[in-house]
N, C-alpha and C positions, 0 to 999 in steps of 0.2 A: 492407526494410526497415532505415533505420538510427536509433540515437538524434542528438538533434543536438547541436550541440557546444556549444551551453551547457548543454543540459541534463543531457552530461556531465558539463561540470565543476564542477556543482552537484558529482554525488554524487562524485567527485573529491575536490572539497573541503569536505564527507563524513567522508571518508574510509573508502567504504562500496564493500562486494567485493560487485561488481553483473555481471551475461550478460544481454544480450540477444537475443531471439530473437522468433520472427516466431508467432501465435495467431491462425490466422485473419487476420481483415481488423486485428487489433489488433498492436502492438507489445508484446511482454510483455519486462518489465523485471522481474530478477528478484535481489534485494540478500538478500547472503545475511549470517547474525549479525546481523537487526538487533533491536538490545536494546530492551526492554520497557520499562514503567515499574514498579516494585516495587508489588506487588498483584496483577500477570497473572504466569501460570506458565501454560509457562517464561518463564524471563527474556531467553531470547533465540529467536527463529526469523528464516526464509527469508520476504520478504516478497514476492509476487508484483504488481506493478500493470500493469495493459492499457493502454495508450494507444491512445486513439483515432486513426483518419487527424483528418487534420487538428490533431492537438497539438499546439500550446497555443491554437489558436485554438476549438478546440471540446474542451471541458471531460470528464477522466473522470470514471469512476464506479466507486463502491465499490475497495476491495482484500484479498487476501487474504492469507494464511497458515498457516505451516505449521513444525514439529505445530502440530495446535488449540491455541487459546489459552482456559484459563478464567479468571474472575475471581476477587476476594478469596475466600480461604477455600474455593475450589473451585466456587463460585459459576457459572453459564450466564451468558451475554453475550445480552443481546438482541440479536437482528439477525445473528447469527453461526451460528445452527442449519445454515444448509445447507451441505455435501461437490458438492466441484466438480470436474471433471480441467481440467487445463489442461498447458501445454509440454510436450507429449509422455506428457500423461497423468498424469503428478504428481497426485497429491490436496491440495487448499489448501482449508480454513474460510474462506466467503464472509464478511467482513466487508461487512453491506450498511448501506454508509453513500453518500450522496450527497448529495456539496456541489450540483449543480442549480444554481439562480441565484445562490450566492454567487458561482459562477465569471467570474470576470471577462478574457476576451479583450482580451490585447494585453499583460494586465499580470501577469496569473498563471502561470506557470510548474510546473517540476518541485520546483524548493524551495518552495513558498508550496505547493501539494500536500503534500509531505512536511508543512512544516508543520502544517497542516491532521488528519491522519493523524497525529500526533504527539498535537495536538486533544483526538480519539477515543481514543485508545489514553490517554490521561490519563484519563478520563473514565469509560472503563471501569473503570481500575482503583481507583477512587473517590476521585483525588485533585480538586485546580482545575483548571480547565481555563481 
């Protein structure tokens, strides 16, 4: 499994450091040092994206962060209570966010998915999304 050239270009244009691995049937993209919005702690975390077979025609579901992230004032963030192991047994905080029917096959891609994730993170930080 390999990252599509268009997806690789998105990550490179955003100047993100990343690794690609297989995680079961999924293509795992681990983005190192992803900056998080003010209000979330810590301010930087590694991010895991698990891209399903057929991506981008098949939409992704959820994303994961390491270390676990807390909201403003150390508050828990709804939908992030689960801790899972992926990519060689590494421990990740699952962000249960489901893009579902909002995903537009043939239009959406890794760039639009990262924009969706940023909106989710902004909402969790208390900032307007």
